C-alpha positions, 0 to 999 in steps of 0.5 A: 395501504394495508396492515398485516400481522402474521407469524410464518413457519416455512422450510427454507432450503432445509433451514427452519425459518421463523419470521414475523411480518409486523406491518407493511405498506403496499403499492400497486407495483406490489413492492414492499417499500418498508417493513420491520421483521424479526427472524431467527433460524436454527440449523444444527442447533445454532441460532443466528440473527439475520439482518432484515434488509438481507431477508427481503432479498430471499426469493422464498420470502418474496413469494410468501409475502406476494401470495398473502398480498394477493389473497387480501386483495382478492378478498377486498375486490369481489369477483364481477358477476357474469352478464345476465342473459336476456329472458326467453320470449314467453318467460314472465318477469315483473317490470323494472323501475325503468320499464314503461307500462300503461293502464291495460292489464293485457298489454302489460301482461304481454310485455312482462312475458316478452311478447312485447318489448319488455322495456315498453319502448319503441313497440311496432304494430307488428309486435302488437298483432303478433303478441295478441295472437299469442293469447288467442286472438286472430291476426285479423282481430289483432290488426283491427285492435293494433293499427288504429292506435298507431295513428297520430293522436289528435290532441298531441302537442296542440299549437305545434306546427305538426298539429295545425289543421290540415287543408281539405286536400291535406286531409284527403291525402292523410286518409289515403295514407292512413285508411284506418283513420277513416273509421278509427281516427279517435283511437290514435295515440302516436305523437307526430313524427314518432318513428324509429331509426328506420322511419317506422311508426312506434309507440311506448306503452305508457301512451296507453294512459292517454285519457279517453283514447283507449283508457277510460274511467270506471276501470275494474283495476285502476282509478279514474283519470280525474283521481290522479293515477289512471295507470297503476294497479289498485290492489283494493279494486282487484281484491274487490273484483275477486270478491265479486265471485258468487262461488269464490271459485270462478268469475262469471259473466254475470259477476263481472257485469254486476261489478261493472254496474256497481263501479259505474254508480260508485264513480258517479259519486266519487268522481265529479269529472267522470266521463262515461258515455257510449264509447267508454261503455262499449270499450268496458264491455269489450274488455270483459268479453276479452277477459272471458274469451282469453282466460276463460271459456267465454262464460266464466274464468277461474278466480286464480287465473284472474288473480294472476292476471290482475295482481301480477299482470301475468298469464296464469300458465302455472295455474293451468291456463293454455292458449285456446285451440281456435282463434278469437275473431271479431264477431265472436268478441262482439257477440260476447260484449253485447251479452255483457252490455245487456246484463248491465242494462245501461243505455245512452 
């Protein structure tokens, strides 16, 4: 249904035709079901009225009306946008509302760049090792950090048949099938039976929020688990991290170690349920070492690199960062983590 009031002047077979279409009713069949028109024409100085009913039989008028109807229909029906192409691997894009993310800035960063699945779902162990290599870790170190988390989480679905205690022989068989569980079983995140359509083990990135597996209290950018939200970026904490720079240009190992020490003392006061023991401290010092090695030179990192990394969960490529030429190995990472631990001075 539409209402149109227009005045048309069209040459019709050498005859000057003037008509006014005052209103119409339009159906999907594009038939003009009812209209009231007024028309007059002049030819050789004469003037003659034509009955409206005969007017609609003229093909020229039919064409004019049809064109205008289609024009109005196109104005009310927007052209659909062309389908968007998938982002290239390595190109940064913020996570969407339906994408899954966890508390680890590095893992989120790799997903935002497409090195891990951008939706954060059904991530394979090979995805992790490949993604970690993109930021400079050796494949051996990437495998060491990736494989243990694909073990079954010990407390997943307690009380379900899948998590009933295994027999001695059953436990031996499990270790034979999952050798990483011999030394790293406590880092498992995967739910029992969590596999893809091909039967391959997968994880979702929000499973990194499992408390005291890899995630731990006294984060530099997140709240503690006992404070209600252990996975979302806390801008105040990130600003405090950036402000801890002693020269406002770089964050040194000493700056980050001192910040970690202050955070430990602060959370002892703010979180009565704080869990921060030897395991959590080892992870916390290794995180600082990884930050210094991946984004910096091992001793310091540019503040603008850290801002992009923590605030936007983005690799600071636009700021000048490049993947280092040589891979980061386990021994190198451990040596740096030990230096951080010594600077903090905390013993357990």
